[in-house]
FIDOLO-84926 format. One record per atom (N, C-alpha, C): residue in three letters; x, y, z. Coordinates in pm, whole numbers, plus 50000, padded with zeros to 5 digits. Each point is the difference from the previous one (the first is absolute). Layout:
% FIDOLO-84926
ALAXYZ;...
***
This chain:
% FIDOLO-84926
UNK586758714336896;UNK500865001449869;UNK500065001249907;UNK499045001449944;UNK500285009549831;UNK499515011750071;UNK499805005850117;UNK499515015449990;UNK501575004950031;UNK500904990950029;UNK501615002550054;UNK500435003349848;UNK499774991149924;UNK500554994549877;UNK499715010249927;UNK498905008649982;UNK499395012449956;UNK500775008450011;UNK500195000750155;UNK500375015650043;UNK501695000049972;UNK500534989249991;UNK501804998249972;UNK499255005749846;UNK499844992949933;UNK499365005449843;UNK499995011049958;UNK498925010650100;UNK499815011849984;UNK501425011750028;UNK500584990450127;UNK501035008749999;UNK501244998549942;UNK499804988249905;UNK501345001049913;UNK499495008449903;UNK499055005549945;UNK499515006349865;UNK500115014750037;UNK499565006850151;UNK500425012250014;UNK501364997949992;UNK500914999350052;UNK501894997950020;UNK500155003649826;UNK499534990349945;UNK500445002749880;UNK499675008549897;UNK498445009450006;UNK499835011949993;UNK500675013850016;UNK500054999750203;UNK500725006550078;UNK501345005049903;UNK500354986949960;UNK501454998949959;UNK500345006749872;UNK498894997649905;UNK499765003949854;UNK499965015749997;UNK498965005950064;UNK500295013150013;UNK501105009850029;UNK500334988850139;UNK501235005150064;UNK501165005649874;UNK500654992649936;UNK500394999949900;UNK500085007549879;UNK498405003549949;UNK499555002749888;UNK500505015350053;UNK499295002350135;UNK500685018850078;UNK501135001949959;UNK500624989550031;UNK501865004350009;UNK500334997849829;UNK499534991949927;UNK500565002349886;UNK499175013649923;UNK499544998650027;UNK498615008749945;UNK500505016149998;UNK500805003550145;UNK500655012350008;UNK501175005649902;UNK500544988849912;UNK500835007549887;UNK499565006149898;UNK498374999849966;UNK499005005949915;UNK499395007550027;UNK499385002450133;UNK499165012750048;UNK499704998650152;UNK500225005250069;UNK499605000350119;UNK499035001950066;UNK498814997249873;UNK498394989250055;UNK499694990850024;UNK501244991249927;UNK500154984850084;UNK500224997950168;UNK500405012850073;UNK499644996050125;UNK498854999650101;UNK498904999549883;UNK498765001050093;UNK499254981949976;UNK501534991649936;UNK499624984250002;UNK500044994250145;UNK500995010950087;UNK499964993650120;UNK498814998450107;UNK498885007549936;UNK498955001550074;UNK499254984349987;UNK500114994449868;UNK499384983650018;UNK500954993550025;UNK501535002650005;UNK500884988650066;UNK499955000250188;UNK499655012250043;UNK499585001850108;UNK498764993550036;UNK498625001449936;UNK499094996250071;UNK500224982849932;UNK500454994949906;UNK500084985450012;UNK500734993850102;UNK500785005350051;UNK501314994950077;UNK499324992150129;UNK499784988650046;UNK499174994150126;UNK500965004150094;UNK500785002850007;UNK500815005650153;UNK499405015150016;UNK499805009649899;UNK499035012249991;UNK498725003150029;UNK499424986249957;UNK499154999950005;UNK499344997750124;UNK500774990950059;UNK499704994550136;UNK500115006750094;UNK500925015150005;UNK500275007950104;UNK498425008549939;UNK500085003849890;UNK498415012249989;UNK498924994450054;UNK499934986949991;UNK498714992450051;UNK500284997550153;UNK500874995250068;UNK499954999350114;UNK500225016350096;UNK500805007749931;UNK499935013650100;UNK498915014949954;UNK499764993549896;UNK499345013349916;UNK498244994049971;UNK499654988149997;UNK499054991349967;UNK500034999149842;UNK500945001249973;UNK499585003449815;UNK499994989949926;UNK499154998249920;UNK499784986449946;UNK500195005549835;UNK500354993849928;UNK500095005549865;UNK498834991449903;UNK499325005149946;UNK498544999249889;UNK500604994049814;UNK499544992849999;UNK499734996249849;UNK500675014049886;UNK498565013750063;UNK500315008449871;UNK501635007050071;UNK499784999650148;UNK501765011150003;UNK501224988549973;UNK500164991749966;UNK500924995449933;UNK500835004749863;UNK497764997549926;UNK500175003749864;UNK500625014350014;UNK499305006950050;UNK500565015549987;UNK501134998250018;UNK501064996350066;UNK500965000050064;UNK501184994049902;UNK499554994049885;UNK500384994049888;UNK500155012849873;UNK498505001750008;UNK500105008749875;UNK500055015949980;UNK500105003150124;UNK500725017850002;UNK501574999550008;UNK500744989350051;UNK501395001749931;UNK499894994749854;UNK499254994649908;UNK500594996349910;UNK499205010549884;UNK499165010650063;UNK499925006249900;UNK500985012450010;UNK500075001350154;UNK501395007449994;UNK501055002249965;UNK500414984649939;UNK500985000450032;UNK500304999949787;UNK498694994749976;UNK499675005049807;UNK500165015049968;UNK499235004650093;UNK500115018349984;UNK501145005050029;UNK501474994450105;UNK500845004050000;UNK501244998249885;UNK499944987049930;UNK500594995949883;UNK500485010249902;UNK501465002349945;UNK500135012149902;UNK499054994149879;UNK499985011149900;UNK499434999949885;UNK500595004449892;UNK500725002150052;UNK500835002849852;UNK500664988649915;UNK499365001549845;UNK499944984449934;UNK501584994649989;UNK500214990949975;UNK501064995549976;UNK500334995449828;UNK501444998349984;UNK499964999549869;UNK499174985149924;UNK499884993849867;UNK499204992150014;UNK501444991649932;UNK499484989850073;UNK501074987849965;UNK500084991249868;UNK501154998449913;UNK500084993649891;UNK500664989650015;UNK500454996750092;UNK501114992750060;UNK500014984249945;UNK498574995349969;UNK500174985549917;UNK500265001349831;UNK500395010649976;UNK500475002349863;UNK501484996550012;UNK500514989849883;UNK501325002449995;UNK500875009049982;UNK501535000650016;UNK501135006249954;UNK499595007749857;UNK500024992149873;UNK499935002749914;UNK498885003449917;UNK498735001550056;UNK498655011449961;UNK500235007950168;UNK501005008150027;UNK499605012250110;UNK499805008049971;UNK500045008049885;UNK499145008749936;UNK498674992949924;UNK498895000150099;UNK498474995749996;UNK498875009849949;UNK499324993649994;UNK498745005750037;UNK499625013449889;UNK498424996249927;UNK499855014449911;UNK499445009650054;UNK499304995450155;UNK499615008250024;UNK500455000850149;UNK501075004250094;UNK500234998450112;UNK499875011650164;UNK499854991050035;UNK500075014550152;UNK500735010149991;UNK499555008150006;UNK500865018450046;UNK501414994550078;UNK499644992850087;UNK501304994950109;UNK500884995049948;UNK499114986349890;UNK500574988149974;UNK501815004449916;UNK500844990950078;UNK501515007349974;UNK500564991849872;UNK500535002049917;UNK499894999049839;UNK500914986349987;UNK501204995750161;UNK500404983849993;UNK498834995250126;UNK499544992349923;UNK499004993650111;UNK500134989950105;UNK501404998950010;UNK500154985050111;UNK501555014950042;UNK500305004049961;UNK501085014250091;UNK499155005650088;UNK501205000550112;UNK499025008450111;UNK499075009149964;UNK499175004950056;UNK498745008449953;UNK499965016650085;UNK500365006949902;UNK500125010350017;UNK498805006950069;UNK500005011350034;UNK498915009950028;UNK499455007649844;UNK498965003550032;UNK499395000549889;UNK500305010949934;UNK499955002049840;UNK500735005849948;UNK500265017849981;UNK498395005750058;UNK499315013150052;UNK500745002350146;UNK500914993350037;UNK501015002550107;UNK501275001349986;UNK500195013749977;UNK501824998849956;UNK500935002550066;UNK501174996250036;UNK500685003650082;UNK500685008850032;UNK500205004550090;UNK500345014950057;UNK501325004349888;UNK499945012949955;UNK501365002049951;UNK499915016850055;UNK501485001149992;UNK500535018450007;UNK499455005149895;UNK499815012150020;UNK499575011849901;UNK501765005949930;UNK499835000849851;UNK501495006049961;UNK500635007950087;UNK500995002050100;UNK500485019250023;UNK500555005949828;UNK499285012250051;UNK500145012149910;UNK501755001149940;UNK500205000349834;UNK500744990949959;UNK500934992649961;UNK499044987750026;UNK500184987049958;UNK499984994249899;UNK500634994149936;UNK499614998549866;UNK499684984649959;UNK498924999449884;UNK499664985249976;UNK501054997549853;UNK500734987150049;UNK500524991049887;UNK499664991349893;UNK499684997149918;UNK499274989149930;UNK501314995149896;UNK500254986750061;UNK500704996049866;UNK499694985249909;UNK500335003749937;UNK499054990849870;UNK501524989049962;UNK500164988650071;UNK500794995449982;UNK500084991149885;UNK501254998349934;UNK500264988849900;UNK499724989350029;UNK499674990049944;UNK499784990950014;UNK499704992549928;UNK500845001349844;UNK499094994349883;UNK498724999649965;UNK499614993849913;UNK498604997849971;UNK499504999050117;UNK499225004150140;UNK499374998850077;UNK499505010750056;UNK499745007750086;UNK499365007950115;UNK500575000550126;UNK500935009050079;UNK500205011350113;UNK499965008450043;UNK499325000850093;UNK500075017850053;UNK500125003450132;UNK501405002350007;UNK499795002050204;UNK499905016850032;UNK499345004450073;UNK499595008050077;UNK500765006950091;UNK500695009450062;UNK500115008750074;UNK499165008950053;UNK499064998650148;UNK499605011749991;UNK499785004450087;UNK499975016450014;UNK500285011550066;UNK499845002350109;UNK498924986250051;UNK499924996950132;UNK501324991350142;UNK500474995849862;UNK500934989250066;UNK500344988149953;UNK498394995049949;UNK499954987849945;UNK500374995949887;UNK499604985849950;UNK500844997049850;UNK498674991349953;UNK499804995749874;UNK498794991149913;UNK500934994749898;UNK499814986650001;UNK500404991549896;UNK498774998849884;UNK499755001449894;UNK499014995549870;UNK501104993449938;UNK499214988150035;UNK500594984549890;UNK501985001850013;UNK500424987049952;UNK501384998150013;UNK500474989049862;UNK499515005849884;UNK500154994649901;UNK500324985449970;UNK500224992349919;UNK500114984949993;UNK501734994450126;UNK499374987849991;UNK500914992150116;UNK501735007350021;UNK500194996449877;UNK501715005149962;UNK500095010850025;UNK499165008950025;UNK499965014350041;UNK499735001750136;UNK500324990250089;UNK499485002750119;UNK501255004250119;UNK501044998249949;UNK501295004950060;UNK500155014049986;UNK499574999949845;UNK500685015949961;UNK498825012850087;UNK499004992150045;UNK499155010750040;UNK500475003450185;UNK500134981750045;UNK500465001750110;UNK501015008650073;UNK501315001549855;UNK501305005850059;UNK499795012849955;UNK499125007449876;UNK499365018150034;UNK499595004650080;UNK498754990250056;UNK499755004850147;UNK500685001150078;UNK500904993050074;UNK500914997950053;UNK501515010149976;UNK499655004449905;UNK501555007149970;UNK499265014650028;UNK498394999549982;UNK499285017950081;UNK500074997250132;UNK500304989550111;UNK500534998450117;UNK498324997150030;UNK499324994549956;UNK498794998050065;UNK500354983250037;UNK499144996150128;UNK500044986850009;UNK498344994650036;UNK499195006850004;UNK498114998650021;UNK499695005549901;UNK498834992649931;UNK499305003149875;UNK498225004150057;UNK499545010350078;UNK498825001150025;UNK498624995949963;UNK500255000549860;UNK498984998649907;UNK500714995849866;UNK499274986349986;UNK500384993549887;UNK499264996449958;UNK499715003449840;UNK499014995249926;UNK500414992449890;UNK499234986949972;UNK499904992449918;UNK499115003049888;UNK500325005949855;UNK498655002849940;UNK499334990649907;UNK500674988350023;UNK499064986449919;UNK500994989749976;UNK499354990550020;UNK500954988150010;UNK500344998449846;UNK501205002449961;UNK500594997049874;UNK501294999150047;UNK500844995349928;UNK501404995050084;UNK501155012749962;UNK499945009349883;UNK500235010850011;UNK500025010050059;UNK499465002050105;UNK499275005450116;UNK500414991750119;UNK499624992250058;UNK499934994750079;UNK501434989050038;UNK500824993349905;UNK500704994650003;UNK501265001650096;UNK500655014649992;UNK500765002150093;UNK499945004550165;UNK498215001649971;UNK499895002250142;UNK499924989050104;UNK499874987249978;UNK500854990550112;UNK501345005250038;UNK500925001149954;UNK501435005150038;UNK499645011350111;UNK498835010849942;UNK499935014450087;UNK499374995750162;UNK499744992349968;UNK498814994050113;UNK500804992650110;UNK500874994649954;UNK501034992550070;UNK501195007950068;UNK500165008649936;UNK500845013250074;UNK499685008750033;UNK498735007849987;UNK499585011850110;UNK498764996550051;UNK500505007050110;UNK498575004050081;UNK498985004449928;UNK498624991649971;UNK498995007549958;UNK499135004650094;UNK498945011849978;UNK498955006550066;UNK499134993349959;UNK499535004449893;UNK498465001449929;UNK500214988349867;UNK499384993949982;UNK500054997049853;UNK498074998249961;UNK500235001549830;UNK498755004549881;UNK500014992549920;UNK498994990949952;UNK500304989049931;UNK498354998749947;UNK499754998949890;UNK498715001549944;UNK499234985650029;UNK498555000049991;UNK499634983549988;UNK499455000349863;UNK500244987649970;UNK499424993949872;UNK498784993150011;UNK499204993049904;UNK499134990150031;UNK500764987849980;UNK499434985250059;UNK500674990550012;UNK500334995249836;UNK499335003449939;UNK500194992649873;UNK501335010449925;UNK500425011850026;UNK500855005749996;UNK501175000850029;UNK500374991150216;UNK500725001750021;UNK501454990349927;UNK500945007450017;UNK500964990849915;UNK500774988250110;UNK500574989049930;UNK500554993150080;UNK501464998649953;UNK500695007849988;UNK501215003749887;UNK500764995050181;UNK501464991449972;UNK500924998350074;UNK500565019350107;UNK499855010349870;UNK500205010250099;UNK499405005050077;UNK498534998049953;UNK498985003550079;UNK499964993950148;UNK500414991649998;UNK499944990250104;UNK500875001650079;UNK500825000949962;UNK501485009050065;UNK499535008650097;UNK499595012849874;UNK499895010150087;UNK498854998150162;UNK498894993249932;UNK499404995650117;UNK500324991050165;UNK501144995149940;UNK500694995150119;UNK500585006150070;UNK501005009749919;UNK500785011350088;UNK499265007150064;UNK498865001649962;UNK498855004050049;UNK499264995250128;UNK500014994150001;UNK499514988150157;UNK501025000150101;UNK501364997649926;UNK500674996050071;UNK500375015050152;UNK500325005349967;UNK499995014150033;UNK498875005750062;UNK498674992649953;UNK499535009950119;UNK498895009949891;UNK500255009749912;UNK499705010949964;UNK498515004349987;UNK499975012650070;UNK498364997849979;UNK499985008949845;UNK499004993949923;UNK499514998649874;UNK498625004849962;UNK499675009449964;UNK498735008549978;UNK499855002749865;UNK498784997849898;UNK499284994549909;UNK500145015449913;UNK500965005749924;UNK500095007549885;UNK498655002449870;UNK499445006050093;UNK498515004949885;UNK500035014750025;UNK499435008849882;UNK499115007950058;UNK499455009250051;UNK500185009550037;UNK499575009650143;UNK500764995250107;UNK501454990250020;UNK500654998050115;UNK500775012250035;UNK500445006150071;UNK500635007350050;UNK501124996250088;UNK501504999549897;UNK501314993250095;UNK500195008450091;UNK500505014649977;UNK500555006250069;UNK498915017250016;UNK500535008850087;UNK499125015249976;UNK500115006950153;UNK501035005449946;UNK500885009250137;UNK500785015249933;UNK499105010850072;UNK500475013149908;UNK499765000949847;UNK500655006149993;UNK499775000349796;UNK500954988249960;UNK499494989150071;UNK500494986649954;UNK499364991049951;UNK499794993249897;UNK498894989749965;UNK500584991649917;UNK498704983650018;UNK500594990949911;UNK498514992850012;UNK499675001949893;UNK498254990549965;UNK500014991749895;UNK499724986349995;UNK499484988249927;UNK498805010949887;UNK500185000749900;UNK499025001649909;UNK499314986649911;UNK500504991449957;UNK499994988249981;UNK500814989250060;UNK499464985049999;UNK498765000649904;UNK498355003950048;UNK499414994649876;UNK498745007450075;UNK498974987149995;UNK500264991049916;UNK499184986449986;UNK500514984750030;UNK499634991849956;UNK500144985049990;UNK499934993549898;UNK500764984050063;UNK499554995749787;UNK500345004249868;UNK501105003450038;UNK500325006449874;UNK500514990149908;UNK500614988250051;UNK500724989749910;UNK501415006449940;UNK500345006450054;UNK501125005549910;UNK500535011550165;UNK501584993050032;UNK500425001750118;UNK500715016550012;UNK500145003349857;UNK499975012649951;UNK499385011650073;UNK498434997849994;UNK499475009250055;UNK499704999450178;UNK500384991850042;UNK500104998050104;UNK500925011450120;UNK501035004549867;UNK500825008250080;UNK499455010150106;UNK500835003750119;UNK500225009350068;UNK500385011149929;UNK498755008949991;UNK500495015349946;UNK500175010350136;UNK501045006049961;UNK500095007850173;UNK500215014549924;UNK498955011350096;UNK500775012849958;UNK500475002850160;UNK501225009249970;UNK501025004950075;UNK500075014249994;UNK499385006950114;UNK500255016150025;UNK500535004550104;UNK500745009649961;UNK501245010350094;UNK499795012949963;UNK499345006150068;UNK499425015949995;UNK499375000749831;UNK500795009149954;UNK499235001749839;UNK500224988749886;UNK501014991950056;UNK500684986449849;UNK499374991550048;UNK499354987649912;UNK499594996650007;UNK500284980649876;UNK500204990850050;UNK500674988949909;UNK499354986850048;UNK499644993849874;UNK499444990549969;UNK500644986049959;UNK499494993850076;UNK500454985749947;UNK499024993350017;UNK500384990449805;UNK498864989749979;UNK500524992549992;UNK500824989850046;UNK500654984449953;UNK500255000649901;UNK498764986649971;UNK499764996149843;UNK498385001749950;UNK499265010950058;UNK498724999849965;UNK499545003949882;UNK499154994449916;UNK499755005649877;UNK498795005449991;UNK499515000749838;UNK498965013150023;UNK499104998750055;UNK499464986249967;UNK498924995250102;UNK499715004050168;UNK501114996250058;UNK500085008050145;UNK499805014050023;UNK500495006949887;UNK500655010649988;UNK498565006849986;UNK499154996349888;UNK498405004549994;UNK499275000650124;UNK500284989650100;UNK498924998850084;UNK500685010050144;UNK501065008849978;UNK500915005250116;UNK498605013549983;UNK499335006850118;UNK499325010250051;UNK500575014950028;UNK501034994450090;UNK500335010450035;UNK500755012649926;UNK501055007150058;UNK500595013649912;UNK501204989150007;UNK500585003049850;UNK501404989049971;UNK500935011949968;UNK500065013050025;UNK500375007849921;UNK501945003450023;UNK500614991149971;UNK501745004550112;UNK500715007849886;UNK500984998050068;UNK501065009349945;UNK500694990149926;UNK500484989150099;UNK500964987149948;UNK499124987350000;UNK500344996149867;UNK498894982849962;UNK501224990549983;UNK500244989250111;UNK500624994049930;UNK498544989649936;UNK500604993749890;UNK499124999549890;UNK500064988149981;UNK498794996349995;UNK499734983350045;UNK500004988949835;UNK500454985050117;UNK500624997549897;UNK501074998149939;UNK500915008450022;UNK500954999949915;UNK500055001149884;UNK499095013649971;UNK499615005149879;UNK499334994349889;UNK499574985050042;UNK498944994049899;UNK498935003749962;UNK499164997749909;UNK499275006949901;UNK498625000150043;UNK500044994150132;UNK498484992950055;UNK499595013450141;UNK501395002350012;UNK499605008750138;UNK500195011749911;UNK500025014050136;UNK500245012450003;UNK499175001549818;UNK498874998050027;UNK498645006449877;UNK500345016250026;UNK499515003949836;UNK500125019049954;UNK498705004550135;UNK499004993150026;UNK499025005950080;UNK500435001750178;UNK500654988950052;UNK500685003850118;UNK501485005249972;UNK500625003849914;UNK501235009450006;UNK499405014149947;UNK498284999849990;UNK499445017349978;UNK499805002450128;UNK499994987750090;UNK499305004050163;UNK501355005250099;UNK501024990349931;UNK501125002650107;UNK500905008449957;UNK500055003449883;UNK500825013049929;UNK501685000350100;UNK500364993450011;UNK501524997950036;UNK500695009849933;UNK501065006450075;UNK501135009849954;UNK501664988649989;UNK499884987450050;UNK500924992949962;UNK499134982250039;UNK500274996649905;UNK500414985150038;UNK500694987850002;UNK500344989650056;UNK500804992349973;UNK499654985250001;UNK501094994149928;UNK499414990049924;UNK501354989350074;UNK499354989350080;UNK501004990850078;UNK500244986249843;UNK501064997149984;UNK499884990349840;UNK501474995949994;UNK500124989049948;UNK501364991749986;UNK500695003749848;UNK500945000850001;UNK500535006049851;UNK499974985749887;UNK499545006549919;UNK500104982649871;UNK498514993850050;UNK499035006250066;UNK499624984450070;UNK498894994349870;UNK499284988650021;UNK499424997349911;UNK498495000949993;UNK499695009750086;UNK498235001949973;UNK500105012349916;UNK501205008649973;UNK499455010649894;UNK499925011850091;UNK500014996450117;UNK499965011950094;UNK500985013749998;UNK499855012150006;UNK498425007050022;UNK499664993749840;UNK498755004649980;UNK499554997849869;UNK500565016349920;UNK499574999849879;UNK499675017349917;UNK498775004650042;UNK499264995250021;UNK498435003550036;UNK500155007050125;UNK500674993550046;UNK499665005550191;UNK501025009249991;UNK501254999849960;UNK500985012649955;UNK498965013849968;UNK499194998349910;UNK499745006649867;UNK498725010450117;UNK499594990050112;UNK498345009450084;UNK501135002350114;UNK501535001650021;UNK500535006650113;UNK500285008949944;UNK500315004949885;UNK500755012249910;UNK498525005249970;UNK498784995249981;UNK499085006949961;UNK499135010150106;UNK500764997550157;UNK499245006850112;UNK501295006950036;UNK501284998049934;UNK500895011350076;UNK500774994650124;UNK500024986849971;UNK501004991850142;UNK501075000749962;UNK501105001650074;UNK501484995449970;UNK500124990350031;UNK500764991349923;UNK499854985550066;UNK501574995549989;UNK500264990950095;UNK500984997250085;UNK499394980450009;UNK501684997749971;UNK499804982949984;UNK501054993250050;UNK499884995950074;UNK500804985950089;UNK501254995349926;UNK499474995349846;UNK501034989449909;UNK500825010249954;UNK499595015749988;UNK500865009949947;UNK500825010450079;UNK499365001250106;UNK500295006750157;UNK500584993250106;UNK499814989750028;UNK500684992350100;UNK498805007250095;UNK500334992050137;UNK498835005550155;UNK500115019049952;UNK498655006950014;UNK500105008750019;UNK499355005550154;UNK499955011050016;UNK499815003850124;UNK499155017750002;UNK498885000150047;UNK499405007749974;UNK499915009150175;UNK500075008150003;UNK500125008850144;UNK499075010050054;UNK498944996250054;UNK499185017950033;UNK500205002450127;UNK500065014150003;UNK499735005350134;UNK498735007550019;UNK498654993549931;UNK498365005350021;UNK500155009749919;UNK500725001949934;UNK499785013149921;UNK500784999349835;UNK501524993649987;UNK500624999849894;UNK500374982749932;UNK499734998349911;UNK500704990450029;UNK501724999249901;UNK500734987350054;UNK501145000249927;UNK500664983049941;UNK500495004949907;UNK500304984549954;UNK501294995049988;UNK500694991650044;UNK501454999749961;UNK499944982149924;UNK500634995549935;UNK500204986549940;UNK501564996650073;UNK499494989350011;UNK501444991650042;UNK500524988049970;UNK501285001049979;UNK500074990749845;UNK499895002549884;UNK499945007749948;UNK499325007549875;UNK500354994749921;UNK499794994649849;UNK500394993149895;UNK500155013449913;UNK498525004550021;UNK500285009749862;UNK499235017850050;UNK499865008049873;UNK500045012650088;UNK498575000250029;UNK499385013050042;UNK498845004650053;UNK498874995049824;UNK499034994150081;UNK499105003149876;UNK499025009849886;UNK500055010350143;UNK499795006649944;UNK499185012650171;UNK499885009249926;UNK500435012250096;UNK498985003650100;UNK500294997550115;UNK498585001950082;UNK499985016150005;UNK500675010049944;UNK500025012950045;UNK500285003249849;UNK499655014049959;UNK500495006049886;UNK501335004050011;UNK500845000250082;UNK501025006450005;UNK500714988249997;UNK501754998749994;UNK500614987249936;UNK500214998150131;UNK500284982549989;UNK499734985850019;UNK501374995849997;UNK500734995650156;UNK501004992550012;UNK499954986650057;UNK500734988449932;UNK500134993950132;UNK500574994550118;UNK498384997850044;UNK500635002650122;UNK498704998950121;UNK499525008250070;UNK499295006450041;UNK498995008149923;UNK498655003850013;UNK499435009849930;UNK498965003250056;UNK499715013750078;UNK498835000050047;UNK499125008449935;UNK498835000850080;UNK498845005349906;UNK498725000750079;UNK499595015849955;UNK499025003050116;UNK498634994749949;UNK499354990550072;UNK499064991149962;UNK498625007749973;UNK499865013750053;UNK498655007250017;UNK500205005049831;UNK501125007349962;UNK500484998249878;UNK499534994849856;UNK499675002649910;UNK499674994649864;UNK500594993649929;UNK500434988949920;UNK500784993949962;UNK500224998149844;UNK500394998449927;UNK499985005249812;UNK500854989749969;UNK499224989149923;UNK500994995249923;UNK500495001949884;UNK501024999949900;UNK500475005049911;UNK500634988849913;UNK500035001549942;UNK500844983849890;UNK501465009349976;UNK500824991050049;UNK501615008349997;UNK500374999049914;UNK500905005949901;UNK500684999149908;UNK500884987149945;UNK500374996450107;UNK500794985849978;UNK499744992950136;UNK498884990349951;UNK499094986850110;UNK500854990050035;UNK499814995950115;UNK500604987550015;UNK499074987749937;UNK500024985750034;UNK499884991649990;UNK498394998150016;UNK499685007050111;UNK498544991850003;UNK498505013649990;UNK500895008849926;UNK499575014749947;UNK498424991549878;UNK499075003950036;UNK498624995849879;UNK500115006049863;UNK499804996049926;UNK500335002349830;UNK498374995349953;UNK500265004949910;UNK498414991449908;UNK500694997849875;UNK499504986149944;UNK499804997349846;UNK498805000649955;UNK500034998049850;UNK498464996149917;UNK500354988049962;UNK498714993449943;UNK500174987649942;UNK500864995149882;UNK500225013549947;UNK501414999949840;UNK500855005750015;UNK500255012750040;UNK500865009349990;UNK501444987750111;UNK500965006549973;UNK501504997150072;UNK500665007950042;UNK499265011650066;UNK500075012750077;UNK499535000850176;UNK500305002550054;UNK499435000650129;UNK499575019150039;UNK499074999850111;UNK499785011149973;UNK499265001250184;UNK500005016949995;UNK499525003550156;UNK498374997249967;UNK499475000650137;UNK498594997350000;UNK499125010649926;UNK500855014449986;UNK499005010649927;UNK500624998849821;UNK500444990449969;UNK500395002249904;UNK498984999449863;UNK499645009449874;UNK499154998649935;UNK499994987649934;UNK501154989849977;UNK499944994049908;UNK499364983350037;UNK499065003650124;UNK499464991150121;UNK498384999349954;UNK499775004949947;UNK498485001149961;UNK499344989649962;UNK500594987449937;UNK499024989649955;UNK500834988950124;UNK501554998750052;UNK500124991550073;UNK501215002050077;UNK499424990150150;UNK501015007650062;UNK500544993350087;UNK500744987650093;UNK500504992550048;UNK501045004550114;UNK500254999750104;UNK500855003450071;UNK501124985850056;UNK501055004249990;UNK501354993150054;UNK500935007750024;UNK500724994950069;UNK501615007950023;UNK500755001749961;UNK501165014149969;UNK500714999649917;UNK501164988449990;UNK499964993350138;UNK501444991549968;UNK499384988249893;UNK498184996050017;UNK499524989749863;UNK500095005549879;UNK499475012449987;UNK500245009949891;UNK500884996349923;UNK501165004750049;UNK501455000049955;UNK500464989149976;UNK499614986150076;UNK500324988650002;UNK499534991349869;UNK498945007449963;UNK498854996949882;UNK500005006549859;UNK501595005650037;UNK500045010749872;UNK499695012349944;UNK498955005450078;UNK499195012750021;UNK500775009249992;UNK500405016049922;UNK500465006950023;UNK499045011650030;UNK500205009950029;UNK499955014150086;UNK499155007049924;UNK498675005049972;UNK499215006949957;UNK500685013249945;UNK500425004949905;UNK500385014749947;UNK498975008350016;UNK498714998050041;UNK499085011750047;UNK499515004250094;UNK499934990350069;UNK499754997150158;UNK501324998150109;UNK500915002449880;UNK501934993350125;UNK499434997450122;UNK499624984750022;UNK499664996850123;UNK502134997050043;UNK499514996650137;UNK501444993950083;UNK500674993549909;UNK501614999749981;UNK500964991749969;UNK500434987550069;
***
């Protein structure tokens, strides 16, 4: 009786093992064809097939045969599994700290609990620009904030920032009026409300291809409603999010490329320094976008930053656009996105003075409205939409009229003080006198302070009779 019970128990175990390995073989086929080898132990352990082999072929399984039958498919299955690494998961973190980790993995998405995307080193396929196609860069007037919309010559488009929340509808309408219903590349330079506030409206309105955001350290991650609203919108649409940092290539197709060159570090304790800085190149023309990156981030950039057009950092604050950085960029044109009469004093006289010192032609959204730069890969054309003032400076030596201005980028641009300046022209005052002067006036030997022409006049200064500054 005991032998019968033992035999029945052994058969139950063999049936269990046989079915187990059979299921493993079938399920494993979805991962690798090597799992078919699990049919060997499934057959050997099956009591029916074992009986047939024993009675017909006098084959009796031994313990070492059973062991080999199990080990062989296990080894084959392990060897056949895909070796491509998967992105590091950070889904245990909350939405309020979605941009996290001071040293994240290369493939770690910026939004931890959003659907993970492919590693940032893998770029989505993009067509090359067709001959004669033009690049258009729209510096949208969103008041005291940033928003740049790029119509790329390969048929794609990109949006960098979207101003404050109240300007979201403005950005949406502007892009819609251009005939777009999809944004291929969306970049949130850093989590400040005047850059990401309007992005929730953008995400809810348009189809988004890829998104790039910087990762802050856990102590720097904001908990504002604006930031959490953006994270929620990203999650709800399942947008692929990549970490924005130096060395990431967003786009490279023919003579068109978009590369991130900052941030280079972590743990800044200043959200502005996390700003994604991008160099866009189309043929001979280069455009540099800096977000709110300050002198700290600027000093860490090691790649070539020479560009024809500079989006001035942090709305013209004195803490950004350092002289050392400007000497490397040497921009021919500088765009300041700033609100009229803002309480921050942007742009500062120091920044305007630095820009003039490198011969840059300055455009401002508070004075010029939305500014559009067009490139055919060799020549840049400037047009102002809803402009309220005259041209601030002539980008060419010839006569300039309000509207579009064409200039060969390869040529040199000489910045000369006009005989009649506008309110943004930089002049200089001394500690004691009541006159304002040009930079080279001989009366500035003892003291010299940069100031805008408008402010000089408001404070009662009059033009110097020696150097004859603009009036």
